[in-house]
Structures are given as structure tokens and as C-alpha cells.
SETIPA-110278 format. One record per residue (C-alpha): residue in three letters; x, y, z. Coordinates in steps of 0.05 Angstrom, whole numbers, padded with zeros to 5 digits, always signed. Layout:
ALAXYZ;...
END
This chain:
UNK+00000+00000+00000;UNK+00026+00070-00017;UNK+00025+00118+00041;UNK+00012+00191+00025;UNK+00050+00232+00077;UNK+00031+00305+00089;UNK+00091+00352+00092;UNK+00074+00418+00127;UNK+00118+00470+00096;UNK+00122+00538+00130;UNK+00084+00587+00085;UNK+00139+00638+00076;UNK+00138+00677+00012;UNK+00209+00656-00006;UNK+00195+00582-00002;UNK+00127+00587-00035;UNK+00154+00619-00097;UNK+00204+00564-00112;UNK+00176+00503-00148;UNK+00234+00457-00130;UNK+00216+00440-00059;UNK+00251+00373-00063;UNK+00321+00351-00087;UNK+00322+00346-00162;UNK+00261+00392-00172;UNK+00190+00374-00193;UNK+00211+00340-00258;UNK+00255+00287-00226;UNK+00207+00278-00168;UNK+00149+00271-00217;UNK+00181+00211-00251;UNK+00195+00176-00185;UNK+00126+00187-00157;UNK+00092+00170-00222;UNK+00126+00102-00224;UNK+00107+00090-00152;UNK+00036+00110-00167;UNK+00032+00062-00225;UNK+00060+00005-00182;UNK+00009+00020-00129;UNK-00047+00022-00180;UNK-00028-00047-00205;UNK-00036-00073-00134;UNK-00105-00042-00131;UNK-00086+00009-00079;UNK-00080+00072-00121;UNK-00087+00138-00084;UNK-00157+00168-00086;UNK-00154+00222-00032;UNK-00165+00293-00056;UNK-00128+00351-00023;UNK-00180+00403-00004;UNK-00164+00465+00038;UNK-00238+00469+00055;UNK-00233+00403+00092;UNK-00162+00412+00118;UNK-00153+00485+00140;UNK-00089+00516+00113;UNK-00051+00562+00160;UNK-00043+00631+00129;UNK-00100+00628+00079;UNK-00142+00690+00085;UNK-00086+00735+00112;UNK-00059+00794+00074;UNK+00010+00816+00051;UNK+00041+00882+00070;UNK+00017+00943+00031;UNK-00047+00909+00007;UNK-00120+00924+00020;UNK-00165+00878+00059;UNK-00228+00848+00030;UNK-00282+00879+00074;UNK-00337+00835+00046;UNK-00300+00771+00061;UNK-00280+00794+00131;UNK-00351+00812+00149;UNK-00375+00746+00122;UNK-00324+00709+00164;UNK-00347+00746+00226;UNK-00420+00729+00212;UNK-00403+00656+00203;UNK-00364+00656+00268;UNK-00420+00690+00306;UNK-00472+00643+00277;UNK-00431+00582+00298;UNK-00422+00609+00369;UNK-00497+00624+00375;UNK-00516+00554+00351;UNK-00468+00521+00400;UNK-00493+00564+00458;UNK-00558+00524+00458;UNK-00522+00458+00468;UNK-00488+00466+00536;UNK-00475+00514+00593;UNK-00401+00519+00575;UNK-00417+00541+00504;UNK-00468+00591+00532;UNK-00414+00622+00577;UNK-00368+00624+00517;UNK-00421+00661+00477;UNK-00430+00711+00534;UNK-00355+00723+00540;UNK-00350+00732+00465;UNK-00404+00785+00467;UNK-00372+00820+00527;UNK-00301+00818+00498;UNK-00312+00881+00457;UNK-00330+00923+00518;UNK-00273+00893+00558;UNK-00225+00911+00502;UNK-00252+00982+00501;UNK-00241+00987+00576;UNK-00169+00964+00570;UNK-00155+01012+00511;UNK-00184+01071+00551;UNK-00144+01054+00614;UNK-00078+01044+00578;UNK-00085+01104+00532;UNK-00105+01150+00590;UNK-00047+01126+00632;UNK+00004+01136+00575;UNK-00024+01205+00559;UNK-00017+01226+00631;UNK+00055+01202+00632;UNK+00070+01238+00567;UNK+00041+01303+00594;UNK+00080+01299+00659;UNK+00146+01281+00625;UNK+00138+01334+00571;UNK+00121+01389+00621;UNK+00181+01371+00664;UNK+00231+01366+00606;UNK+00206+01431+00575;UNK+00220+01467+00640;UNK+00289+01435+00644;UNK+00312+01478+00586;UNK+00307+01539+00631;UNK+00327+01512+00699;UNK+00318+01459+00752;UNK+00284+01451+00819;UNK+00341+01444+00869;UNK+00298+01412+00923;UNK+00260+01362+00880;UNK+00292+01356+00812;UNK+00233+01317+00785;UNK+00187+01378+00795;UNK+00176+01425+00737;UNK+00177+01500+00747;UNK+00105+01508+00766;UNK+00102+01449+00814;UNK+00168+01470+00846;UNK+00141+01538+00864;UNK+00074+01510+00886;UNK+00110+01470+00939;UNK+00148+01531+00964;UNK+00123+01569+01025;UNK+00158+01632+01000;UNK+00116+01640+00936;UNK+00070+01700+00932;UNK+00008+01707+00889;UNK+00039+01762+00847;UNK+00105+01726+00840;UNK+00079+01655+00836;UNK+00130+01637+00782;UNK+00189+01659+00823;UNK+00214+01621+00883;UNK+00283+01606+00912;UNK+00274+01531+00902;UNK+00274+01540+00826;UNK+00340+01564+00797;UNK+00358+01580+00726;UNK+00420+01551+00695;UNK+00454+01618+00701;UNK+00442+01618+00777;UNK+00469+01547+00783;UNK+00531+01561+00740;UNK+00547+01634+00754;UNK+00510+01646+00819;UNK+00468+01703+00791;UNK+00408+01711+00746;UNK+00420+01784+00728;UNK+00463+01814+00674;UNK+00483+01800+00602;UNK+00528+01742+00619;UNK+00472+01706+00657;UNK+00426+01717+00597;UNK+00478+01687+00550;UNK+00487+01627+00595;UNK+00412+01614+00598;UNK+00408+01624+00522;UNK+00463+01573+00508;UNK+00434+01522+00557;UNK+00366+01530+00524;UNK+00397+01515+00456;UNK+00438+01457+00484;UNK+00378+01422+00514;UNK+00336+01435+00452;UNK+00389+01404+00407;UNK+00399+01345+00454;UNK+00325+01329+00458;UNK+00314+01335+00383;UNK+00376+01293+00367;UNK+00354+01237+00413;UNK+00284+01239+00383;UNK+00306+01234+00310;UNK+00361+01183+00326;UNK+00313+01137+00362;UNK+00261+01142+00306;UNK+00313+01129+00253;UNK+00346+01070+00289;UNK+00288+01033+00320;UNK+00220+01054+00292;UNK+00216+01094+00227;UNK+00140+01091+00230;UNK+00141+01132+00295;UNK+00153+01198+00258;UNK+00099+01248+00239;UNK+00030+01256+00268;UNK+00006+01188+00245;UNK-00064+01211+00227;UNK-00056+01204+00151;UNK-00032+01133+00160;UNK-00086+01118+00211;UNK-00139+01141+00160;UNK-00108+01097+00107;UNK-00105+01036+00154;UNK-00177+01046+00175;UNK-00197+01045+00101;UNK-00169+00974+00098;UNK-00096+00984+00079;UNK-00044+00938+00111;UNK+00019+00972+00139;UNK+00056+00919+00179;UNK+00090+00947+00241;UNK+00058+01015+00240;UNK+00016+00999+00301;UNK+00066+00951+00334;UNK+00099+00949+00402;UNK+00165+00980+00380;UNK+00129+01037+00345;UNK+00088+01050+00408;UNK+00149+01050+00454;UNK+00191+01095+00410;UNK+00132+01141+00394;UNK+00120+01154+00468;UNK+00194+01169+00483;UNK+00208+01211+00422;UNK+00142+01249+00428;UNK+00163+01274+00496;UNK+00232+01292+00469;UNK+00205+01327+00407;UNK+00155+01369+00445;UNK+00206+01386+00499;UNK+00257+01409+00446;UNK+00215+01470+00432;UNK+00199+01452+00359;UNK+00136+01484+00332;UNK+00093+01422+00338;UNK+00042+01392+00385;UNK+00028+01324+00415;UNK-00047+01321+00398;UNK-00041+01284+00331;UNK+00012+01234+00356;UNK-00033+01216+00415;UNK-00083+01188+00365;UNK-00027+01144+00338;UNK-00008+01123+00409;UNK-00080+01103+00425;UNK-00086+01063+00360;UNK-00021+01027+00376;UNK-00050+01008+00445;UNK-00114+00983+00413;UNK-00077+00942+00360;UNK-00033+00909+00412;UNK-00091+00893+00459;UNK-00131+00864+00400;UNK-00083+00805+00400;UNK-00111+00784+00468;UNK-00179+00769+00436;UNK-00186+00718+00380;UNK-00247+00754+00351;UNK-00205+00815+00336;UNK-00137+00782+00324;UNK-00162+00740+00266;UNK-00209+00790+00232;UNK-00181+00853+00201;UNK-00249+00887+00194;UNK-00266+00877+00268;UNK-00198+00903+00287;UNK-00212+00967+00249;UNK-00274+00979+00289;UNK-00230+00979+00351;UNK-00180+01026+00317;UNK-00237+01074+00301;UNK-00254+01076+00375;UNK-00181+01085+00392;UNK-00177+01147+00348;UNK-00233+01176+00390;UNK-00193+01158+00453;UNK-00132+01194+00426;UNK-00170+01259+00417;UNK-00204+01250+00484;UNK-00138+01249+00522;UNK-00106+01302+00477;UNK-00160+01355+00487;UNK-00200+01328+00546;UNK-00259+01322+00499;UNK-00293+01253+00499;UNK-00352+01274+00456;UNK-00308+01313+00409;UNK-00263+01253+00403;UNK-00321+01208+00381;UNK-00343+01260+00330;UNK-00271+01268+00306;UNK-00266+01194+00293;UNK-00333+01195+00256;UNK-00320+01257+00215;UNK-00246+01255+00201;UNK-00212+01187+00205;UNK-00261+01129+00204;UNK-00279+01092+00140;UNK-00330+01044+00170;UNK-00367+01068+00232;UNK-00428+01026+00252;UNK-00473+01045+00310;UNK-00441+00993+00355;UNK-00373+01026+00345;UNK-00404+01094+00363;UNK-00426+01068+00432;UNK-00360+01033+00445;UNK-00320+01094+00422;UNK-00357+01138+00472;UNK-00346+01087+00528;UNK-00271+01081+00513;UNK-00263+01157+00507;UNK-00299+01166+00574;UNK-00254+01114+00608;UNK-00192+01148+00580;UNK-00215+01217+00602;UNK-00231+01191+00672;UNK-00162+01157+00676;UNK-00127+01221+00654;UNK-00168+01261+00704;UNK-00148+01214+00760;UNK-00074+01222+00743;UNK-00083+01298+00742;UNK-00019+01311+00702;UNK-00026+01387+00704;UNK-00044+01394+00777;UNK-00106+01436+00761;UNK-00158+01380+00767;UNK-00172+01388+00693;UNK-00157+01345+00632;UNK-00117+01399+00596;UNK-00067+01452+00616;UNK-00106+01509+00584;UNK-00176+01495+00610;UNK-00216+01560+00616;UNK-00286+01579+00632;UNK-00313+01645+00607;UNK-00374+01678+00637;UNK-00381+01744+00599;UNK-00434+01742+00543;UNK-00416+01759+00472;UNK-00451+01813+00431;UNK-00485+01805+00364;UNK-00440+01858+00333;UNK-00380+01813+00348;UNK-00402+01764+00294;UNK-00366+01809+00244;UNK-00296+01800+00276;UNK-00311+01726+00287;UNK-00324+01718+00213;UNK-00261+01758+00197;UNK-00223+01709+00241;UNK-00254+01653+00201;UNK-00232+01685+00135;UNK-00161+01692+00163;UNK-00162+01620+00187;UNK-00184+01595+00119;UNK-00131+01635+00082;UNK-00078+01612+00131;UNK-00100+01540+00126;UNK-00098+01539+00049;UNK-00030+01574+00049;UNK-00002+01527+00102;UNK-00023+01464+00064;UNK+00006+01487-00002;UNK+00071+01511+00030;UNK+00080+01449+00073;UNK+00065+01400+00017;UNK+00114+01438-00029;UNK+00168+01433+00025;UNK+00154+01359+00038;UNK+00156+01344-00036;UNK+00223+01380-00041;UNK+00246+01338+00018;UNK+00226+01273-00017;UNK+00256+01291-00085;UNK+00321+01325-00066;UNK+00383+01308-00025;UNK+00350+01341+00035;UNK+00311+01277+00047;UNK+00376+01237+00055;UNK+00396+01275+00117;UNK+00337+01274+00165;UNK+00380+01280+00227;UNK+00415+01342+00201;UNK+00349+01373+00180;UNK+00320+01364+00249;UNK+00381+01393+00283;UNK+00384+01453+00236;UNK+00310+01468+00245;UNK+00316+01459+00321;UNK+00376+01507+00324;UNK+00340+01558+00282;UNK+00277+01552+00324;UNK+00315+01559+00390;UNK+00357+01619+00365;UNK+00296+01658+00343;UNK+00247+01635+00397;UNK+00287+01649+00460;UNK+00287+01725+00458;UNK+00211+01727+00452;UNK+00176+01701+00515;UNK+00115+01678+00474;UNK+00156+01635+00427;UNK+00202+01610+00483;UNK+00146+01578+00523;UNK+00114+01512+00501;UNK+00053+01511+00456;UNK+00007+01488+00512;UNK+00031+01543+00559;UNK+00023+01595+00504;UNK-00049+01573+00491;UNK-00063+01574+00566;UNK-00036+01644+00569;UNK-00077+01668+00510;UNK-00141+01633+00533;UNK-00135+01665+00601;UNK-00193+01710+00623;UNK-00157+01768+00656;UNK-00177+01783+00728;UNK-00159+01843+00771;UNK-00103+01805+00806;UNK-00074+01771+00745;UNK+00000+01786+00737;UNK+00007+01763+00664;UNK+00035+01813+00615;UNK-00026+01802+00572;UNK-00068+01829+00629;UNK-00026+01892+00635;UNK-00083+01942+00643;UNK-00074+02005+00683;UNK-00102+02000+00754;UNK-00154+02053+00771;UNK-00174+02057+00844;UNK-00231+02107+00839;UNK-00302+02081+00830;UNK-00360+02116+00797;UNK-00421+02102+00839;UNK-00430+02028+00847;UNK-00394+02011+00781;UNK-00321+01995+00770;UNK-00283+02042+00724;UNK-00256+02020+00657;UNK-00183+02000+00655;UNK-00144+02027+00595;UNK-00088+01985+00565;UNK-00020+01995+00597;UNK+00049+01994+00565;UNK+00058+01921+00583;UNK-00001+01901+00541;UNK+00024+01939+00480;UNK+00091+01905+00488;UNK+00056+01838+00491;UNK+00017+01854+00428;UNK+00077+01866+00384;UNK+00113+01806+00414;UNK+00052+01764+00397;UNK+00051+01792+00326;UNK+00124+01771+00317;UNK+00108+01703+00348;UNK+00051+01694+00299;UNK+00094+01707+00238;UNK+00150+01663+00265;UNK+00104+01605+00282;UNK+00070+01609+00213;UNK+00137+01602+00177;UNK+00172+01552+00222;UNK+00112+01505+00227;UNK+00112+01497+00151;UNK+00181+01464+00151;UNK+00173+01429+00219;UNK+00110+01390+00205;UNK+00131+01326+00168;UNK+00201+01319+00195;UNK+00226+01252+00220;UNK+00202+01264+00291;UNK+00133+01256+00322;UNK+00095+01319+00306;UNK+00025+01346+00310;UNK-00004+01413+00289;UNK+00007+01473+00333;UNK-00057+01510+00349;UNK-00049+01584+00330;UNK-00087+01634+00372;UNK-00108+01707+00368;UNK-00110+01762+00420;UNK-00157+01821+00431;UNK-00153+01876+00483;UNK-00201+01926+00514;UNK-00212+01990+00476;UNK-00273+02021+00508;UNK-00267+02089+00474;UNK-00268+02062+00403;UNK-00325+02087+00360;UNK-00343+02015+00345;UNK-00358+01999+00418;UNK-00392+02063+00438;UNK-00466+02056+00450;UNK-00468+01982+00466;UNK-00412+01974+00518;UNK-00436+02000+00585;UNK-00391+02035+00636;UNK-00349+01987+00677;UNK-00372+01925+00639;UNK-00328+01877+00601;UNK-00341+01896+00528;UNK-00306+01836+00499;UNK-00271+01775+00525;UNK-00199+01771+00497;UNK-00194+01697+00512;UNK-00256+01684+00470;UNK-00222+01715+00409;UNK-00161+01672+00422;UNK-00206+01611+00425;UNK-00244+01629+00361;UNK-00179+01645+00325;UNK-00150+01578+00345;UNK-00212+01542+00319;UNK-00211+01581+00254;UNK-00138+01566+00239;UNK-00143+01493+00258;UNK-00207+01486+00217;UNK-00174+01518+00157;UNK-00116+01468+00161;UNK-00155+01404+00176;UNK-00224+01423+00148;UNK-00258+01397+00211;UNK-00325+01427+00228;UNK-00373+01393+00277;UNK-00320+01356+00316;UNK-00276+01418+00322;UNK-00333+01460+00350;UNK-00350+01407+00402;UNK-00276+01399+00421;UNK-00270+01474+00433;UNK-00335+01475+00471;UNK-00311+01419+00517;UNK-00246+01456+00526;UNK-00279+01519+00551;UNK-00344+01495+00581;UNK-00379+01556+00550;UNK-00444+01534+00517;UNK-00461+01606+00497;UNK-00399+01610+00452;UNK-00421+01555+00404;UNK-00449+01605+00353;UNK-00383+01645+00347;UNK-00345+01580+00340;UNK-00392+01554+00287;UNK-00389+01619+00248;UNK-00313+01622+00248;UNK-00304+01547+00234;UNK-00352+01545+00176;UNK-00324+01609+00146;UNK-00253+01582+00150;UNK-00274+01517+00116;UNK-00311+01553+00060;UNK-00252+01600+00047;UNK-00201+01544+00049;UNK-00243+01500+00004;UNK-00243+01555-00048;UNK-00168+01542-00056;UNK-00172+01466-00052;UNK-00217+01412-00022;UNK-00161+01374+00012;UNK-00143+01382+00086;UNK-00073+01373+00111;UNK-00083+01299+00126;UNK-00112+01284+00057;UNK-00055+01323+00025;UNK-00003+01281+00061;UNK-00040+01217+00042;UNK-00035+01238-00031;UNK+00037+01259-00023;UNK+00056+01191+00005;UNK+00017+01154-00048;UNK-00028+01115-00001;UNK-00088+01081-00035;UNK-00143+01120-00001;UNK-00210+01135-00033;UNK-00230+01200-00002;UNK-00305+01199+00014;UNK-00310+01274+00007;UNK-00282+01275-00064;UNK-00334+01272-00118;UNK-00323+01235-00183;UNK-00350+01279-00239;UNK-00320+01247-00301;UNK-00365+01211-00351;UNK-00320+01150-00361;UNK-00345+01078-00361;UNK-00318+01015-00329;UNK-00291+00991-00396;UNK-00247+01053-00399;UNK-00213+01038-00333;UNK-00209+00962-00331;UNK-00148+00921-00347;UNK-00125+00895-00394;UNK-00126+00953-00441;UNK-00137+00942-00515;UNK-00062+00940-00529;UNK-00046+00896-00469;UNK-00039+00820-00469;UNK-00100+00778-00451;UNK-00124+00774-00379;UNK-00087+00721-00338;UNK-00140+00672-00315;UNK-00147+00603-00284;UNK-00194+00550-00311;UNK-00238+00511-00263;UNK-00206+00446-00288;UNK-00154+00424-00337;UNK-00094+00461-00310;UNK-00037+00425-00274;UNK+00002+00447-00212;UNK+00062+00463-00256;UNK+00020+00507-00303;UNK-00011+00544-00244;UNK+00058+00556-00213;UNK+00085+00580-00280;UNK+00027+00629-00287;UNK+00038+00655-00216;UNK+00113+00664-00225;UNK+00106+00699-00292;UNK+00057+00751-00265;UNK+00054+00798-00206;UNK-00022+00803-00198;UNK-00055+00799-00130;UNK-00108+00750-00154;UNK-00135+00711-00213;UNK-00206+00703-00240;UNK-00229+00631-00250;UNK-00267+00617-00314;UNK-00301+00555-00342;UNK-00251+00549-00399;UNK-00205+00591-00441;UNK-00256+00588-00498;UNK-00320+00608-00461;UNK-00290+00656-00409;UNK-00352+00648-00366;UNK-00337+00673-00297;UNK-00336+00623-00239;UNK-00299+00657-00182;UNK-00236+00693-00159;UNK-00174+00667-00124;UNK-00122+00709-00087;UNK-00050+00699-00106;UNK-00028+00691-00034;UNK-00080+00638-00019;UNK-00061+00600-00081;UNK+00013+00600-00063;UNK+00001+00579+00008;UNK-00046+00523-00011;UNK+00001+00494-00063;UNK+00061+00501-00017;UNK+00027+00473+00045;UNK-00011+00413+00017;UNK+00047+00376-00014;UNK+00033+00302-00017;UNK+00082+00250-00042;UNK+00029+00231-00092;UNK+00016+00303-00114;UNK+00065+00325-00167;UNK+00072+00379-00219;UNK+00028+00340-00267;UNK-00029+00337-00216;UNK-00091+00374-00239;UNK-00115+00436-00200;UNK-00190+00432-00194;UNK-00239+00487-00173;UNK-00302+00446-00185;UNK-00346+00415-00132;UNK-00345+00345-00163;UNK-00285+00302-00177;UNK-00266+00301-00251;UNK-00254+00235-00286;UNK-00181+00216-00295;UNK-00138+00160-00320;UNK-00126+00103-00270;UNK-00052+00117-00264;UNK-00059+00194-00260;UNK-00038+00228-00194;UNK-00095+00255-00151;UNK-00118+00326-00166;UNK-00109+00384-00119;UNK-00178+00411-00105;UNK-00176+00485-00087;UNK-00250+00503-00089;UNK-00246+00521-00015;UNK-00201+00581-00026;UNK-00242+00609-00084;UNK-00289+00668-00076;UNK-00353+00641-00109;UNK-00388+00708-00109;UNK-00339+00761-00133;UNK-00367+00830-00145;UNK-00379+00846-00218;UNK-00401+00904-00260;UNK-00418+00908-00333;UNK-00372+00942-00383;UNK-00422+01000-00390;UNK-00428+01015-00315;UNK-00412+01089-00303;UNK-00348+01099-00263;UNK-00381+01145-00212;UNK-00425+01086-00192;UNK-00365+01039-00192;UNK-00326+01087-00147;UNK-00386+01090-00099;UNK-00387+01014-00097;UNK-00313+01012-00079;UNK-00322+01064-00025;UNK-00384+01037+00009;UNK-00367+00963+00005;UNK-00292+00970+00015;UNK-00275+00928-00047;UNK-00204+00913-00067;UNK-00223+00890-00138;UNK-00283+00884-00182;UNK-00291+00842-00246;UNK-00320+00869-00310;UNK-00365+00825-00352;UNK-00408+00829-00414;UNK-00467+00782-00416;UNK-00433+00738-00364;UNK-00368+00734-00403;UNK-00306+00760-00368;UNK-00274+00822-00400;UNK-00227+00850-00348;UNK-00214+00872-00276;UNK-00215+00938-00239;UNK-00174+00945-00175;UNK-00173+01000-00124;UNK-00106+01022-00152;UNK-00136+01027-00222;UNK-00189+01074-00196;UNK-00138+01117-00159;UNK-00094+01121-00220;UNK-00153+01140-00263;UNK-00173+01195-00214;UNK-00101+01220-00212;UNK-00099+01224-00288;UNK-00164+01264-00289;UNK-00134+01315-00241;UNK-00068+01318-00279;UNK-00029+01283-00224;UNK+00024+01228-00229;UNK-00014+01162-00232;UNK+00048+01121-00215;UNK+00054+01154-00147;UNK+00003+01107-00116;UNK+00037+01061-00066;UNK+00001+00994-00072;UNK+00024+00923-00084;
END
């Protein structure tokens, strides 16, 4: 009797692509096994067993290669089958019932873990960044792990007016020279500021370059692409998370014009991806995992701005590709847990989720809608200008020698930033501290330079007198004007460098001018005519909206930041105006622009397809191309299938009835085909064995080797369109169903195939862009 022994070969791509898995290759092995097969047949014991991946599960079938798009339809079908099987088994025994309950509860448990871990990491990042930022200016001699603010809080010698000055906190000039006054002390502090900035930035870019190249940037463009179904191996891995946390603290502390809000979304998604491996339901299903990543994006915004509701809306509006109602509930739960965790850690010591939490009380006046709209116009113009300038600089970085020296670029930009920023107090402080200063609602006892109004002791009746602006306020205004120009220019070249970086939130300032003709008649004596912090808040929303094109989520985030429900109308007016103005110069936000710059295969839902082309105009093969590479449902041998796979680079192959009829039967992925052939290697299966995709066994000669039946790996219901289907409908099908390919037929006869890359290339050609820039295997 002939024994057919199964050899389990590891499904690595290198081994699967070589046909000679045995000494002497398939040809020599075919002769030996054929003679053995004939001898066995003469004894009446010829092999009859068929190799079928449907009956014997093949490890690796159904997984995806790097830089490929997942099949959403197949993943959802797999999850439905898994859920149906668990539900049916739950009626059989108590153990299976408990397993069904735990499976249903696993999603909420995962959201709880994601919220707890992300909130804890965000709290640690805030504390470390605040401490290292203060280290550039000095050190707390009593408790070196205290930052400037906490050091003086713990001092008994701190007064309310001089709350930022205490003997326990000493500048580097005081530690080195013994004095903080004079030109020499200023130079020492200046040099130490530059030294620490260069050291922090060098460590950040060196760690990213050496250990985790995916840790650079904000991560939101890549997160959007991954959520659309794209595979980027390692982007959400453990090493990326570890290096992202460390280098994010270093980059923010270096004083570069960037924020930590965008990278916190990447951090939360890394946490979610790692925790998904604890649950089989999410580890083995890419579509289910992306539901968790959508919730993690909401968690990242929640811990970045202290805005759980805004985080959920941000995930829904800006980054998510598939957002069912169940994901909405779980996103809100996870964002709430993360915000509660961050609040419990209290990283800023103010019992709030953010450093610049404010709460305004003064009402706004209807006439102020005009300056709010002007701020929106400015924000839209600034957003459009920033996107064009930043993309032009990033494209220059990618196409010139500048891109070959990322470490040198970071050090040069850091040195330039430190040299220019140090003399100006508003560019020297961190972004969060600057926003906190600008959002501040000045009180009578506030010692900030932005609250430098002249003190008037006389009262008129029962009302307080108006306070005219003092010289300190005018000094602050021109310093802020210089800071605005500097930040606008330096942020263009900073965003996109090889360090973790998010967008800095620009802000505006207004000051009291009671005697102006504009305010006379509606501003009563002694009352606060306008709230300067409100204008800063509206200006920040307008600029951020112009850059990112966010609307609803941005308004809610700003509302949660301030707690002022009555300021929603000014925020809405400025945000919508900024979006309309920016859209007049281009529909893409900064994240979409970077997706296009990097060539990621992302079908933007906001982009409309207005061309009148048909499916036959986009499909492959073109009229001048060779015929479409197909598999027949029977009649092809293992050797012929391997030759076809090796001679092409396609991600999959249609299966037809025969070469003559070209009637469509199904679709097989290249990876599944390679894994199945490489894994199910029987001694009695040789290169002359037939590959069969039919349900019934074909008739063969008595001495023929058994066929390899691969019907189990074939998609029996591939999506098809006719050759006259308009491309706008085809694009909608790809967007809403998350397809990776679609077959084109005419009266049931296969004509060609349209992939996601074909659509993106076609859309690039329509807009006069380079179609070969799409990064997609």
C-alpha cells in the first residue's frame, strides 16, 4: 500500500515561490512518484484522496500581505459565520453559553483596556513633557523631578503676584554663575536653552531612525489609510508605540513648533492594535480590528484635548472609514474611560484634563459676529497657504538630497527655532503654555503681561471704572505679532520631519478699547465689552479648521475645552467660514494632502467623481495589453498554475469555465493560491497533478496522480459590473463596500478587472497628477 504523507511546509513567501521543494526539482520527483503511483495502482491500492483546503484548514490562507488592501466583504462574512456558529453552539451546553456571553462581552472589555492604557500613557507623556520643557530653563534644586510650576507651588515663599518665582527654582545661570541678572547670565541661559533643545531633538530623530521609522509624523494620515483597509505591517506595533512615546516627549520638549495632539491618536491606536491580540475575535479579523481602531482614534483625541464627545465626532468625521452604530457606543465608552483615567492622574495639577482649560462667563454681543467671521476668513486663508507651502516643502524633501539627511534637517530646524524663539517670551514657552496664556480670562489680580491694564482705584457710583491698556499690554501685542509670523513660517518646515509631530494650534488676542467708535453705545460703563480669551479661542478654531477642514468635531472639542455653551455660535461661524474660504483654494485638508503625497491608496469619501467615463475605460487589460491572466476551473496542472503565478505579479486571478468560453466562476487570491500549493504537498501530488476548482471530482486515467482541489479558497461570489457601468457608480461601490477588486463582464463573459489602484490612478490622471505615485502592491 502506498502511504501519502503530508509535509507541512512553512508558508513563507520565499519558499512558496520556488517550485523545486525537493532535491532534483519537480521534474525528477514527478518521474519517481509516477512510477510508484503506477506500481500502487497495479496492486489495486491507487491513491484516491483529494487535497482540499476546505476540509483541511491551511494556516495563512485569508491573511494579507504588507501594503495590500483587505477584503471587507470577506472579513464581514467570516465574522457572521463565526458569530452564527457560536450562537448555535450556545444552545447545546452551559459551557458554550458562557463562551457566547464572554465573546459578546469581549468588545466592551477591550474598550475598557484601551481607555485605561491610553489614558495612563497620555498622563505620563504630559507629565514628562512638562518637566523636560521646564528643564531647558532651569531645575528645581529641592525636588529635581518637579517642573517650574510644581516646584514653586511646593514653596512656602511663593506669593500670588510672583507665583512663578521662588528660591527653590533656579535657572542655569544661577546654578553656573550664581546670579540671574546681567548680560552674561542671559547668554548662559540662552546657550543652555539651545543645548537642551538640540539634545532632545537629536535623541528623538536618532531613536526614530534607528528603531521605529514609523514613529515619525502625526500618524493621522496613515491611521486614516489603515482604517480604510490598507495593511501597513509594524505601523501599530509594540516597537512603534514604545519609540513614539519616548520621542514624542523629546520632540515636544525640544521646543519645535509642533504639538502632541495628533501623535496621541497614533499612540492610542497602537495600544488598541496590541490589545486586540488578546482576543481571538479581533486578532483574526481585520475588519473587526478596524472597528476597535476607530474607537481608539476617539480615545486619542479625548486624552489630547480632554474632549470625549469631540473625540467620538472626530473619529466619525475625520478618520473612520466604516463606523457602525455599535462602534459609536464603544468609542464613547472608551473615550470616557480614557478621560476619567487622565483626570485621575491629574498631570497638570489643576484638576482638569488639559493645561489650558478655561471657563468664560461674559456674554458675547451680536455685533461681534463680524470680527468672528473675519477670524474665520483669516483661518481659511492661513489653512490653504499652510497646506500648499507644507506640501511643497515635503515634496522637495522627498525629491532632493534634503531627504537623505533627516538628522541634520531636524538639528538645523531645532537650532533655528531655538535661536529665534528664545528672545521672545511667547515663542520660548511651550505651545500648551502659550495657549493657556492666551485663553486666560484676565482678572484684577492677574500678573500676566497680557493682562497689563492700568489700575484705577476710583469708583464711579456702584460701578467699576474702565481700565485702559498699559504699556505692558502693548509690548505683549507686538511680541505676539512677531510670534505669529515666526510660528507660521517655522511650522511649515517642521510638520513632516522625522520626529513625532502634530499641528500647533495658532491663537489670536484682543484687548479692551472702550473708547473706540465701534464699541460706543453698546458697551456699558465698567462692563467687560469683549472677552480677549474668547477671540483667542475662536482664532484657534478658525486656523485649525482651515488646516484640517474639521467642522462639527472641532466646534465640540473647543466647547468641551472651555465649558462655555453660549460660545457655540461664534465657534460655528468662524469654523464654517474658515472651511468655505479654504475649500475655495482646494478641497483637501492637511491629512488628505499628506495621504496623496505619500501615495497611499485611499479613496476620499469627500471627493466627488464627476468624469463621464465607463468601467470599460478603466479596466485592465487595455486594448493593447496581453490577454487577462485567468485560471480555468479544471484542466490546469500544478506546474502550469505555478508558472502562471511566477510569470505575473497580480494579487489575484479570475477563475473561468474554460479559455474558450471565459464564463466567470470565481476569484482566487495569489497569496491563498501559493500557500495552498506550498502547504498541501503530498508525495502523490506532483507537478502534473490537476488543479480543480469544481465541486465534483473530474474523471481521470487510473494511473494519474490525484488532483489538488482548491475550491475552498475560491471566492464564489466576486463583485462584478458590466462594461457599461458608469465609473461614478463603480467608485461608490468601492467606497461603500470596501472592495479591493471588481470584475468586468459582458453578458456573463469576463472582460477585465478593476482594482482599487486602477481607480486611484484614473482619478489621478483626471486631475493631472502622477498616476504612478500610488503606493500599492
